[in-house]
C-alpha positions in Angstrom: 204.9 44.3 145.7 203.0 41.5 144.1 199.3 42.4 144.6 198.6 38.7 145.4 201.1 38.5 148.2 198.5 38.4 151.0 196.5 35.8 149.1 199.7 33.7 148.8 200.3 34.0 152.5 196.7 33.1 153.3 195.9 36.5 154.7 192.5 38.2 153.9 192.5 41.8 152.7 190.2 44.2 154.5 188.0 47.1 153.4 189.2 49.4 156.1 186.5 51.5 157.7 188.5 51.8 160.9 191.0 54.4 159.8 194.8 54.7 160.4 194.9 52.0 163.0 198.1 50.0 163.6 196.2 46.8 164.1 195.1 46.8 160.4 198.1 48.3 158.8 198.0 52.1 159.1 198.0 54.1 155.9 198.9 53.3 152.3 202.2 54.7 151.0 202.5 56.6 147.8 204.6 55.3 144.8 207.0 58.1 145.5 207.6 56.9 149.1 207.9 53.2 148.0 210.4 54.1 145.3 212.5 56.1 147.8 212.5 53.2 150.2 213.6 50.8 147.5 216.4 53.1 146.5 217.5 53.5 150.1 217.7 49.7 150.5 220.2 49.4 147.7 223.1 51.4 149.3 225.0 51.6 152.6 225.2 54.8 154.6 226.0 55.8 158.2 222.7 55.9 160.0 223.8 58.9 162.1 224.6 60.9 158.9 221.1 60.0 157.7 219.6 61.1 161.0 221.5 64.4 160.7 219.7 64.9 157.3 216.5 64.0 159.0 217.2 66.6 161.7 217.3 69.3 158.9 214.3 68.1 157.0 212.1 67.7 160.1 213.2 71.1 161.5 212.2 72.7 158.2 208.9 71.0 157.9 207.7 71.3 161.5 209.3 74.6 162.6 211.1 72.8 165.5 214.8 73.3 166.3 215.5 69.7 165.5 214.0 66.2 164.9 214.8 62.6 164.4 213.0 59.7 162.8 211.9 57.0 165.3 210.4 53.5 164.8 206.9 54.8 165.5 205.3 57.4 167.7 205.4 55.1 170.7 209.2 54.9 170.5 209.2 58.7 170.3 207.5 58.8 173.6 210.0 56.6 175.3 213.0 58.4 173.8 211.4 61.8 174.6 210.8 60.8 178.2 214.3 59.5 178.5 215.6 62.8 177.2 213.6 64.7 179.8 215.0 62.4 182.5 218.7 62.4 181.5 219.1 65.6 179.5 222.8 65.6 178.7 223.9 63.5 181.7 225.7 60.4 180.3 225.7 58.7 183.8 221.9 58.9 183.9 221.6 57.6 180.3 223.7 54.6 181.2 221.4 53.8 184.1 217.9 54.2 182.6 215.3 52.8 183.2 216.7 52.6 186.7 215.8 56.0 188.3 216.6 55.1 191.9 218.4 58.0 193.5 217.5 60.3 190.6 216.2 63.6 191.8 214.0 64.3 188.8 212.2 61.1 187.9 208.5 62.0 187.6 206.5 63.1 184.6 203.0 64.6 185.1 200.6 62.8 182.8 196.9 62.7 182.0 194.9 60.3 184.1 195.2 56.9 182.5 192.4 54.8 181.0 192.7 51.4 179.3 192.9 53.1 175.9 195.8 55.3 176.6 199.4 54.9 175.4 201.3 55.8 178.6 203.3 52.6 178.7 206.0 53.8 176.3 206.6 56.7 178.8 206.9 54.3 181.7 209.5 52.2 179.7 211.9 55.1 180.1 211.8 54.5 183.9 209.8 57.7 184.5 207.3 57.5 187.3 203.9 58.9 186.2 202.0 61.3 188.3 198.4 61.1 187.0 196.2 64.2 186.9 192.7 64.6 185.5 193.3 66.8 182.4 189.6 66.8 181.7 188.8 68.7 184.9 187.7 72.4 184.6 190.6 73.3 186.9 193.1 71.0 185.2 195.9 73.6 185.0 195.6 74.3 188.7 195.7 70.5 189.4 198.8 70.1 187.2 200.6 73.0 188.8 199.8 71.6 192.3 201.4 68.3 191.2 204.7 69.9 190.3 207.5 69.2 192.9 211.3 68.9 192.9 211.0 65.4 191.5 209.2 66.6 188.3 211.2 66.1 185.1 208.5 67.1 182.6 204.8 67.5 181.9 203.2 65.2 179.4 200.2 65.7 177.2 198.2 63.3 175.0 196.4 65.1 172.1 193.2 63.3 171.4 190.7 65.9 170.1 190.5 69.3 168.4 188.8 70.7 171.5 192.0 70.5 173.7 191.7 69.8 177.4 193.5 71.9 178.6 194.8 74.0 175.7 198.4 73.4 174.7 199.2 77.1 174.9 198.2 77.4 178.6 199.9 74.1 179.5 203.2 75.1 177.8 203.2 78.5 179.6 202.7 76.7 182.9 205.5 74.2 182.2 207.9 76.9 181.2 207.1 79.0 184.2 208.5 76.1 186.2 211.4 75.5 183.8 210.0 72.1 182.7 209.7 70.7 179.2 206.2 69.9 177.7 206.2 66.6 175.9 203.3 65.9 173.6 202.0 62.6 172.2 200.6 63.9 169.0 200.6 60.5 167.2 197.0 61.0 166.0 196.9 64.8 165.6 197.0 64.9 161.8 194.8 66.2 160.4 194.3 69.1 161.0 197.4 69.6 158.8 198.4 72.7 160.7 199.1 70.6 163.7 202.4 69.5 162.1 203.7 73.0 163.0 201.3 74.4 165.5 202.3 72.5 168.7 205.9 73.6 168.4 204.8 77.2 167.6 202.5 77.1 170.7 205.3 76.1 173.1 205.7 72.3 173.1 209.3 71.3 173.7 208.9 67.7 172.3 206.3 66.4 169.9 206.0 62.9 168.7 203.9 62.2 165.5 203.1 58.9 163.8 204.7 58.5 160.4 202.3 55.7 159.4 199.0 57.6 159.7 198.0 60.7 157.7 201.6 61.6 156.9 201.6 58.5 154.6 205.1 57.2 155.6 206.1 53.7 156.7 203.8 52.2 159.3 206.7 51.6 161.8 208.0 55.2 161.6 207.5 58.4 163.5 208.9 61.8 164.2 210.3 63.2 167.4 210.8 66.9 167.1 211.5 69.8 169.4 214.3 71.5 171.4 217.7 70.7 170.0 219.2 69.7 173.4 216.4 67.2 174.1 216.5 65.8 170.6 220.3 65.3 171.0 219.6 63.4 174.2 217.0 61.2 172.5 219.2 60.6 169.5 222.2 59.5 171.5 220.1 57.1 173.6 218.8 55.4 170.4 221.8 55.3 168.2 224.2 52.4 167.7 227.3 53.4 169.8 229.5 50.6 168.4 231.2 51.0 171.8 234.4 52.3 170.2 235.5 55.9 170.7 237.5 56.0 167.5 234.6 55.0 165.1 231.7 56.7 166.9 230.1 59.1 164.3 229.0 61.6 167.0 232.4 62.2 168.5 232.1 66.0 167.7 229.3 66.1 170.3 231.9 65.4 173.0 234.3 67.9 171.5 231.6 70.6 171.5 230.8 69.8 175.2 227.2 68.6 174.5 227.9 65.4 176.4 230.8 64.4 178.6 231.7 61.1 176.9 230.6 58.2 174.7 227.6 56.6 176.5 226.8 52.9 176.4 224.1 51.5 174.1 221.0 53.4 175.4 217.5 52.6 176.4 216.4 53.2 172.8 218.7 50.6 171.2 215.7 48.2 170.9 213.9 51.0 169.0 216.4 51.3 166.1 214.9 52.5 162.8 216.2 51.3 159.4 217.5 53.5 156.6 214.5 52.6 154.4 212.0 53.8 157.0 214.0 57.0 157.6 214.1 57.8 153.9 210.4 56.8 153.4 209.3 59.0 156.3 211.3 62.0 155.1 210.0 61.7 151.5 206.4 61.5 152.9 207.0 64.5 155.2 208.4 66.7 152.4 205.4 65.8 150.2 202.9 66.4 153.0 202.5 70.1 152.5 202.3 69.7 148.7 199.3 67.3 148.9 195.9 68.5 148.0 194.4 68.1 151.4 191.1 69.9 150.4 190.6 67.3 147.7 191.3 64.5 150.2 188.6 65.8 152.5 186.1 66.2 149.7 186.6 62.6 148.7 186.3 61.4 152.3 183.1 63.3 152.7 181.7 62.0 149.4 182.4 58.4 150.5 180.8 59.1 153.9 177.6 60.5 152.3 177.4 57.6 149.8 177.8 55.0 152.6 175.3 56.8 154.9 172.7 57.0 152.1 173.1 53.3 151.3 173.0 52.0 154.9 170.0 54.2 155.7 168.0 52.1 153.2 168.6 49.0 155.2 165.6 48.4 157.6 166.7 48.6 161.2 169.8 50.7 160.5 170.2 54.5 160.8 173.3 56.0 159.3 174.4 59.6 159.3 177.4 61.2 157.6 179.4 63.1 160.3 181.7 66.0 159.5 183.8 66.8 161.3 184.3 63.4 163.0 183.3 62.9 166.7 186.6 64.2 167.9 186.6 67.2 165.7 189.1 66.1 163.1 188.2 66.6 159.4 187.7 62.9 158.7 184.9 61.4 156.7 182.8 59.4 159.1 179.5 57.6 159.2 177.7 57.0 162.5 175.6 53.8 162.3 172.9 52.9 164.9 171.0 49.6 164.9 167.5 48.9 166.2 168.2 46.0 168.6 164.7 44.7 168.0 165.4 44.0 164.4 168.5 41.9 164.8 169.8 39.0 166.7 172.8 40.6 168.4 174.5 44.0 168.7 177.2 45.7 166.7 179.8 43.3 167.9 177.9 40.5 166.2 177.7 42.7 163.1 181.4 43.2 163.3 182.2 39.5 163.5 179.8 38.7 160.6 181.5 41.4 158.5 184.9 40.0 159.3 183.7 36.6 158.0 182.1 38.2 154.9 184.0 38.5 151.6 185.0 41.1 151.0 186.0 41.5 154.7 184.9 44.8 156.2 186.0 46.3 159.6 184.7 49.4 161.3 185.3 51.2 164.6 183.1 50.2 167.5 181.6 52.6 169.9 182.8 51.8 173.4 179.8 53.5 175.1 177.0 52.1 173.0 176.9 48.4 171.9 174.4 49.2 169.2 176.3 52.0 167.5 179.5 52.1 165.4 181.5 54.5 163.3 182.8 53.9 159.7 185.8 56.1 158.7 186.4 56.7 155.1 190.1 58.0 154.9 191.5 54.6 153.8 188.8 53.7 151.3 189.3 53.3 147.5 186.6 54.5 145.1 185.1 51.1 144.6 184.8 50.4 148.4 181.6 52.4 149.4 179.3 50.2 147.2 181.1 47.1 148.5 180.6 48.2 152.1 176.9 48.9 151.5 176.4 45.4 149.9 178.3 43.7 152.8 176.0 45.4 155.4 172.9 44.4 153.4 174.1 40.8 153.4 174.9 40.7 157.1 171.7 42.6 158.0 169.6 40.0 156.2 171.5 37.1 157.9 171.0 38.6 161.3 167.5 39.9 161.0 165.0 38.5 163.5 162.1 36.5 162.2 158.9 38.6 162.4 
């Protein structure tokens, strides 16, 4: 890609101190991934044959029975939920998201806040039964919510200190013969989470391809039990509505499904050959990357930025490791003395967005005078530029004494 393409389009490049956020583009792909995507774009293949290859690669890399590439982790949640509702029943697949008259139509899910990504689960038609997973007796509350309408138990991984622990929740789900479906979009790193959730009993796990995995931003993995992955796959694939040319006809012959379904609920979530190939190349490279070196660089960036920002009157900066949620990210906590500046961190953020180079960081939702700067997406030249930008903005916002 021409390095000036954003300039040509009138779009301002960002120094990204937010992290792997979709709103600012996720991660950067390696040259290996980009080359593979270019190669993939130059030939025609059957998408279902490519997904069959993805099944094998994802199974090998995650320890799951099976897996497919999705157009992002959110699509994986919708497809996973649809698989839990329909299983192998083609009649239900054809009806979703209409669950009227369906016996098992509920998914138990963590109590929703405005920051949660439960809407993709609702898209399947599932009715969510919200439970406080933060409560000390969360497992008992979840078990009390199970009833004949329950199709699955959902879990949104958000911190290293799990609430409740995946192992206990998986055991509870299996005791009631229910699948455990995990939103693990942001669970990497720790790198062991690529395999550990499956090993600890999760039946479906969705992971973002465009964050630490380093794949295309609009890609994801849905992995887990083979029967559920088949259900998700057949609800996403292009049926072409012709028995004779449908690539998955052997599924009918083997008795996995009764007949060719209609285009499924996931038809709007199709994933292109380039994204599938890019994700698979990134996934295979993931275990070969020097993650320890990555962490050392992230920490060094954090320490450099914290030292520089601490020299600015009215700001206090601390290098945090691990990050506030326990993941091994490089992170800088920044607090401002409100008496020194005209405005809070939101004013700082807006001023830094107008600065050149443009800098963006992660706000603290609980304290308007505190922010977090994450260093995973920075280049070597960025820490000094971040410090200079903060110095410029601090001077412009400083109250007259």
